[in-house]
C-alpha positions in Angstrom: -9.7 -0.8 -120.6 -9.6 -4.1 -118.7 -11.9 -7.0 -119.4 -14.2 -6.1 -116.4 -15.0 -2.6 -117.7 -18.1 -2.1 -119.8 -18.3 0.0 -123.0 -21.7 1.0 -121.8 -21.8 4.1 -119.7 -24.7 4.6 -117.3 -24.0 8.1 -116.1 -23.2 10.7 -118.8 -22.9 14.5 -118.8 -25.9 16.5 -119.7 -24.3 17.5 -123.0 -23.5 13.8 -123.9 -27.0 12.7 -122.9 -28.4 15.4 -125.2 -26.3 14.1 -128.1 -27.3 10.5 -127.4 -31.0 11.0 -126.8 -31.9 13.8 -129.2 -33.3 15.9 -126.4 -31.8 19.3 -126.1 -29.9 20.3 -123.0 -32.6 22.9 -122.2 -35.3 20.2 -122.4 -33.4 17.9 -120.1 -32.9 20.8 -117.7 -36.7 21.5 -117.8 -37.4 17.9 -116.9 -35.1 18.2 -113.9 -36.6 21.6 -112.9 -40.2 20.4 -113.2 -39.5 17.2 -111.2 -40.0 14.8 -114.1 -36.6 13.4 -113.4 -35.8 12.3 -109.8 -32.4 13.3 -108.3 -30.3 10.2 -107.7 -32.3 8.1 -110.1 -32.5 10.1 -113.4 -29.9 12.8 -112.7 -27.3 13.9 -110.2 -24.9 16.8 -109.8 -21.2 16.2 -109.0 -18.6 19.0 -108.9 -20.9 21.4 -110.6 -21.8 19.1 -113.5 -25.1 17.5 -114.2 -25.1 13.8 -115.1 -28.0 11.8 -116.6 -28.5 8.1 -116.0 -29.2 6.7 -119.5 -31.0 3.5 -118.3 -33.4 5.5 -116.1 -33.9 8.0 -118.9 -34.9 5.2 -121.3 -37.3 3.7 -118.7 -38.9 7.2 -118.1 -39.3 7.6 -121.9 -41.0 4.2 -122.2 -43.3 4.9 -119.3 -44.3 8.4 -120.3 -47.5 8.8 -122.1 -47.4 10.6 -125.4 
């Protein structure tokens, strides 16, 4: 890793996001399906894999009412 690379990853696979956030993969998929997450902001799909943007997820979590 060179000195310009960050240890923080913004986009992670759905499985990794599940491990990091404590939300199940099924729960994350439901948020996508129901439109709670916006494509290109909270999630995206590349080469058949779903990726979650951790910063946007955290912001959504903070903004969502209990």
